[in-house]
C-alpha positions in Angstrom: 49.4 21.4 60.8 51.2 21.1 57.5 53.8 23.4 56.1 53.0 24.4 52.5 54.8 25.9 49.6 53.1 28.8 47.9 49.3 28.4 47.6 47.4 26.6 50.3 43.7 26.0 50.6 42.0 27.5 53.6 41.0 24.6 55.9 39.2 24.2 59.2 42.2 25.4 61.2 42.4 28.6 59.3 38.7 29.4 60.0 39.2 28.5 63.7 42.3 30.7 64.0 40.3 33.6 62.6 37.4 33.0 64.9 39.4 32.4 68.1 41.7 35.4 67.5 38.7 37.6 66.8 40.1 38.6 63.4 36.8 37.5 61.8 33.4 36.3 63.1 31.3 33.5 61.6 28.8 36.3 60.7 31.4 38.2 58.7 32.5 35.0 57.0 28.9 34.2 56.1 28.5 37.7 54.5 31.6 37.0 52.4 30.2 33.6 51.3 26.8 35.2 50.3 28.7 37.7 48.2 30.7 35.0 46.6 27.6 32.8 45.9 26.0 35.7 44.1 29.2 36.4 42.2 30.2 32.8 41.1 27.1 32.1 39.2 27.3 35.4 37.4 30.8 34.6 36.1 31.4 33.2 32.6 31.0 30.3 32.7 29.0 30.1 35.9 30.6 27.8 38.6 27.2 26.0 39.4 28.7 24.3 42.5 25.9 25.3 45.0 22.4 25.0 43.4 20.2 26.1 46.3 21.1 28.5 49.0 19.3 30.9 51.3 20.8 34.1 52.7 18.6 34.2 55.8 19.4 30.5 56.7 23.1 31.1 56.3 23.1 34.2 58.5 21.0 32.6 61.2 23.5 29.8 61.7 26.5 32.1 61.4 25.0 34.6 64.0 24.3 31.8 66.5 27.9 30.6 66.0 29.3 34.2 66.5 27.5 34.4 69.9 29.0 31.0 70.9 32.5 32.2 70.1 31.9 35.4 72.0 30.7 33.4 75.0 33.5 30.8 74.6 31.0 27.9 74.5 31.6 26.5 71.0 30.0 23.1 70.1 32.8 21.4 68.1 35.7 21.9 65.8 33.1 22.5 63.1 31.4 25.4 64.9 31.1 28.3 62.4 32.7 26.2 59.6 30.9 26.6 56.2 29.8 23.3 54.7 27.5 22.2 51.9 25.7 18.9 51.3 25.0 17.1 48.0 21.4 17.5 46.8 20.9 13.7 47.3 20.7 14.4 51.1 17.7 16.0 52.7 18.5 19.5 54.1 15.8 21.8 55.6 14.4 24.0 54.0 15.8 23.1 50.5 14.2 21.1 47.8 15.3 17.4 47.7 15.6 17.3 43.9 18.5 14.7 43.7 19.6 16.4 40.5 16.3 16.2 38.7 13.6 18.8 37.7 10.7 16.7 38.9 11.6 15.6 42.5 11.4 17.7 45.7 8.5 19.9 44.6 8.0 21.0 48.3 10.8 22.3 50.6 12.2 19.6 52.9 10.9 19.5 56.5 13.3 16.9 57.9 17.1 16.7 57.8 19.2 13.7 56.8 21.2 12.4 59.8 24.4 13.9 58.5 22.7 17.4 58.1 21.3 17.1 61.6 24.8 16.2 63.0 26.4 19.1 61.2 23.8 21.5 62.6 24.4 20.1 66.1 28.1 20.6 65.7 27.5 24.3 64.9 28.5 24.1 61.2 27.1 26.8 58.9 25.3 25.0 56.0 25.7 27.3 53.0 23.4 25.3 50.8 23.0 22.1 48.7 25.4 21.2 46.0 25.0 20.2 42.4 25.0 16.5 41.3 24.7 14.3 38.3 21.0 13.6 37.8 20.0 10.7 40.2 23.6 9.9 40.7 23.6 7.9 37.4 26.9 9.1 36.0 30.5 10.0 36.8 31.1 13.2 34.8 28.8 15.6 36.7 27.2 16.6 33.4 23.6 17.8 34.2 22.2 20.1 31.6 18.7 20.5 33.1 17.3 24.0 34.0 17.8 23.7 37.8 21.4 22.4 37.7 23.5 23.1 34.7 27.0 21.8 34.4 29.3 22.6 37.3 32.8 23.7 36.4 36.2 22.3 37.4 37.9 25.1 39.4 41.3 24.1 38.0 40.0 24.3 34.4 36.5 25.6 33.9 36.1 24.0 30.5 36.6 20.6 32.1 34.2 18.4 34.1 34.3 18.1 37.9 33.5 14.4 37.9 30.5 13.0 39.6 28.1 12.3 40.9 29.0 14.5 43.9 30.1 17.2 41.4 29.1 20.4 43.2 30.5 19.2 46.5 34.0 18.8 45.1 33.8 22.1 43.0 32.7 24.0 46.1 35.6 22.9 48.1 38.2 23.4 45.4 36.9 26.8 44.6 37.1 27.9 48.3 33.4 28.3 48.9 33.6 26.0 51.9 36.4 23.8 53.4 34.0 20.9 53.9 31.4 19.2 51.7 29.4 16.0 52.0 28.9 13.6 49.1 27.7 10.1 48.6 29.7 7.4 46.9 28.1 4.4 45.1 30.5 3.9 42.3 33.2 6.5 43.1 30.9 9.5 43.5 32.9 11.1 46.3 36.3 10.0 45.1 36.1 10.7 41.4 35.1 14.4 41.7 37.6 14.9 44.6 40.3 13.4 42.3 39.3 15.6 39.3 39.1 18.7 41.4 42.4 18.2 43.3 40.9 17.8 46.8 40.6 15.0 49.4 37.7 12.5 49.4 36.9 9.8 51.9 34.4 6.9 51.3 34.0 5.3 54.7 33.3 1.6 55.2 29.7 0.7 54.0 27.4 1.7 56.9 30.1 3.7 58.8 28.3 7.1 58.3 24.5 7.0 58.3 22.8 7.4 54.9 19.4 8.0 56.5 17.7 10.9 54.7 19.6 10.3 51.4 17.7 8.9 48.4 18.2 5.1 48.6 19.3 4.9 45.0 21.6 1.9 45.5 21.3 0.8 49.1 24.1 -1.9 49.0 26.9 0.1 47.5 26.5 3.7 48.7 28.5 5.3 51.5 28.3 8.9 52.6 31.7 10.7 53.0 33.4 14.1 53.3 35.2 16.0 50.6 37.8 18.4 52.2 40.9 20.4 51.4 43.1 18.2 53.6 43.4 14.8 55.1 43.3 16.3 58.7 40.0 18.0 57.9 38.6 14.8 56.5 39.6 13.1 59.7 37.8 15.7 61.8 34.6 15.5 59.7 34.7 11.7 59.6 35.2 11.4 63.4 32.2 13.7 63.9 29.8 11.9 61.5 30.7 8.3 61.9 28.7 6.4 64.5 25.7 4.0 64.6 22.4 5.6 63.8 19.2 3.8 64.9 17.5 5.0 61.7 20.1 3.3 59.5 20.4 -0.4 60.2 23.5 -1.2 58.1 25.9 0.6 60.5 24.5 -0.5 63.9 27.1 -3.2 64.6 30.2 -1.0 63.7 33.3 -0.9 66.0 34.2 2.3 67.7 35.7 5.1 65.6 39.4 5.5 66.2 42.1 7.7 64.8 44.9 5.6 66.4 48.5 6.2 65.2 47.1 8.7 62.6 49.9 11.2 63.4 52.7 8.6 63.8 56.0 10.1 62.5 56.6 7.4 59.9 54.9 4.4 58.3 57.2 1.7 59.8 55.5 -1.7 60.1 52.9 -1.0 57.5 52.5 -3.3 54.6 51.1 -1.7 51.4 49.6 -4.1 48.8 50.0 -3.3 45.1 48.6 -5.4 42.2 50.9 -3.9 39.6 48.9 -5.1 36.6 45.8 -3.4 37.9 47.7 -0.4 39.2 49.2 0.3 35.7 45.8 0.4 33.9 45.8 4.2 33.7 47.3 7.0 31.6 51.1 7.1 31.4 51.3 10.5 33.0 49.2 9.4 36.0 51.2 6.2 36.3 54.5 8.0 36.6 53.4 10.3 39.4 51.6 7.4 41.2 54.7 5.2 41.1 56.8 8.0 42.6 54.1 8.3 45.4 54.5 4.6 46.2 58.3 5.1 46.5 57.7 8.1 48.8 55.6 5.8 51.1 58.4 3.2 51.1 60.9 5.9 52.0 58.9 6.5 55.2 59.4 2.9 56.3 56.4 1.1 54.8 57.0 -2.1 52.8 55.4 -2.7 49.5 54.0 -6.2 49.0 52.9 -7.4 45.6 49.3 -8.8 45.8 47.0 -10.2 43.2 43.4 -8.8 43.1 41.6 -11.6 41.5 38.6 -11.3 39.1 38.7 -7.5 38.7 36.8 -7.7 35.4 34.1 -9.7 37.1 34.0 -7.2 40.0 33.5 -4.3 37.5 30.6 -6.0 35.7 29.0 -7.3 38.9 29.2 -3.9 40.6 27.4 -2.3 37.6 24.7 -4.9 37.7 24.2 -4.4 41.5 24.1 -0.6 41.4 22.0 -0.2 38.3 19.5 -3.0 39.3 19.0 -1.3 42.7 18.6 2.1 41.2 16.2 0.8 38.6 14.1 -0.9 41.4 14.0 2.3 43.4 13.3 4.5 40.4 10.6 2.3 38.8 7.8 4.9 39.4 10.0 7.7 38.1 11.0 5.7 35.0 7.3 5.2 34.2 6.0 8.6 35.2 8.9 11.1 34.5 10.8 9.5 31.7 10.4 12.5 29.4 11.7 14.9 32.1 14.9 12.9 32.7 18.2 13.8 31.0 19.0 11.6 28.0 22.0 9.8 29.6 19.8 9.0 32.7 17.2 7.4 30.4 19.9 5.4 28.7 21.3 4.1 32.0 18.0 3.1 33.4 16.9 1.5 30.1 20.1 -0.6 30.2 19.4 -1.4 33.8 15.9 -2.8 32.9 17.7 -5.5 30.8 19.3 -7.1 33.8 17.5 -10.1 35.2 17.0 -11.4 38.8 19.5 -14.1 37.8 22.1 -11.4 36.9 21.6 -9.8 40.3 21.9 -13.0 42.2 25.1 -14.0 40.2 26.5 -10.5 40.9 26.0 -10.9 44.6 27.6 -14.3 44.6 30.6 -12.6 43.0 30.5 -10.1 45.9 30.7 -12.9 48.4 33.7 -14.3 46.5 35.4 -10.9 46.3 34.9 -10.2 50.0 36.5 -13.5 50.8 39.5 -12.8 48.6 39.9 -9.4 50.3 39.7 -11.0 53.8 42.7 -13.1 52.8 44.6 -10.3 51.3 44.2 -8.1 54.4 45.8 -10.8 56.5 49.0 -10.0 54.7 48.8 -6.3 54.0 47.3 -3.2 55.8 46.0 -1.6 52.7 45.8 -1.6 48.9 47.2 1.2 46.8 45.9 2.3 43.3 45.8 5.5 41.3 42.7 7.6 42.1 41.2 7.8 38.6 42.8 6.3 35.4 42.6 9.6 33.5 42.3 13.4 34.3 39.0 15.4 34.1 37.6 15.3 30.5 36.7 18.4 28.5 33.2 19.9 28.4 31.9 20.3 24.8 29.4 23.0 23.7 26.8 20.3 22.8 27.0 18.9 26.3 25.5 22.1 27.7 22.3 21.5 25.7 21.9 17.7 25.5 24.2 16.4 28.1 26.7 13.7 27.3 26.8 9.9 27.4 30.3 8.3 27.2 30.2 4.7 28.4 33.9 4.2 27.9 34.7 7.2 30.1 32.3 6.0 32.8 33.9 2.6 32.9 37.4 4.0 32.9 36.6 6.6 35.7 35.2 3.9 38.0 38.0 1.3 37.4 39.8 1.9 40.7 36.6 2.8 42.6 34.3 -0.2 42.2 36.1 -2.6 44.5 35.5 -0.3 47.5 31.8 0.1 46.6 31.2 -3.5 45.7 32.8 -5.0 48.9 32.2 -2.1 51.3 35.8 -1.4 52.2 36.8 2.2 52.8 38.9 4.3 50.4 40.6 7.7 50.5 41.8 9.8 47.6 44.5 12.4 48.0 45.8 14.8 45.3 49.5 14.2 44.5 50.3 16.3 41.5 49.1 17.7 38.1 49.2 16.7 34.5 51.1 18.7 31.9 48.0 20.7 31.2 47.4 21.5 34.8 44.7 19.0 35.8 44.9 17.3 39.2 46.1 13.7 39.6 45.2 11.7 42.7 46.2 8.6 44.5 43.9 6.1 46.3 44.4 4.0 49.5 41.9 1.3 50.5 41.9 -0.6 53.8 40.0 -3.4 55.4 36.5 -2.8 56.8 36.3 -0.2 59.6 40.0 0.6 59.4 39.7 4.2 58.2 42.4 5.2 60.7 45.2 3.6 58.6 43.9 5.4 55.5 44.2 8.8 57.2 47.6 7.9 58.6 48.9 7.1 55.1 47.0 10.0 53.6 48.8 12.6 55.8 52.1 11.2 54.5 50.9 11.3 50.8 50.2 15.1 51.3 53.9 15.6 52.0 54.7 14.0 48.7 53.1 16.7 46.6 55.7 19.4 46.7 53.4 22.2 45.8 49.7 22.9 45.6 48.6 24.9 42.6 45.9 27.5 43.0 42.7 26.7 41.0 41.9 29.2 38.3 38.5 29.8 40.0 39.3 30.4 43.7 37.6 32.6 46.3 39.5 33.4 49.5 36.6 33.7 52.0 38.9 34.7 54.8 40.8 37.5 52.9 
């Protein structure tokens, strides 16, 4: 439970309090959400966070939950909690379009593992959320007819970030306190950062990716986007476990949240590579440096570390992710090239220039980088960086028609993200403040493989650093 000044997002606990006290039922909440879903896409500009939803489906889940509350036999902390999932994940009965106009021609008949788990927990799935086409970009710009460009709830003429764009927008706008995204190059953490909410990328393999499009199988992790670190911990602990249908996570250690609520950070060593840390806008740097001091004031010690070969990591990560996407999308590239957005065509055309030799060399770099990290994590518990090097960019009129391709922005937005995707270590972003023009600024903590617990412990303390939460300019209070 956290004390807040002024505005505070409605989180899982607020919903549970309403349900347990009988102030509201999941059915009443579902009706509010349906009204909001109808309203938010009629607004100017339309929010475009949720791109497919079904009134009947929402009400069915909510009514079942209402009965469980009445009979005092709820299934989990997520019973009756509204959630959405990125369109990259299969959710019955929606179309698995993955941000395109040509995929998912038939409604889905089988849930992704995370969708199945959320259903079993009693969550109310309110629909599937918008995404950058095929997850190929970090802005969230998707001008095609099914998707359109989702808006940043803090500043609707700015991007949400991508590729889990709609998931972050839905949470920041109050449509649901929990959303699920996938993160292959920052795709959970970038939009969470731009939209001022919390995003967790688990260790590679920690949460099953079964039922998600295998766009880049060696870099992608599934993770929650939530309004608070505590909520991210709840969702993480519910979703993270081995899945026989997803081989990469079978050997994982047991999920623990040990010491998450410790009163201070005594005994923790926080690693900072200051040269790398400072590679961001001045405004972001000054807030992030103060956040480091805040963590120190709670008893943690800051240790200077050197993250070697970060330029090589960036290049090698791009080679890995694009080569794997190009491999998986070979039939699409040949058959549906004309139906893809222009920036997707450009990315996949670039990817077709990489050779087998490039891919092998990139994976040798991965082995090197993992070895460096193993050494670094013998001396520190985690690595600190800013979330994203800049705040959310503006949306221009022409983007609405033709989309946008800005390689410099893409590279910059992924700067602090790639290490986690490339080596598989977990990362958490937490909002810590705002720029002078009111856009969210966030901070990232990364830890060694399978040590998500330490991220959540530090994340809870980072939330205390932000002395106020500003209300987004597009915000729906579903519980009001």
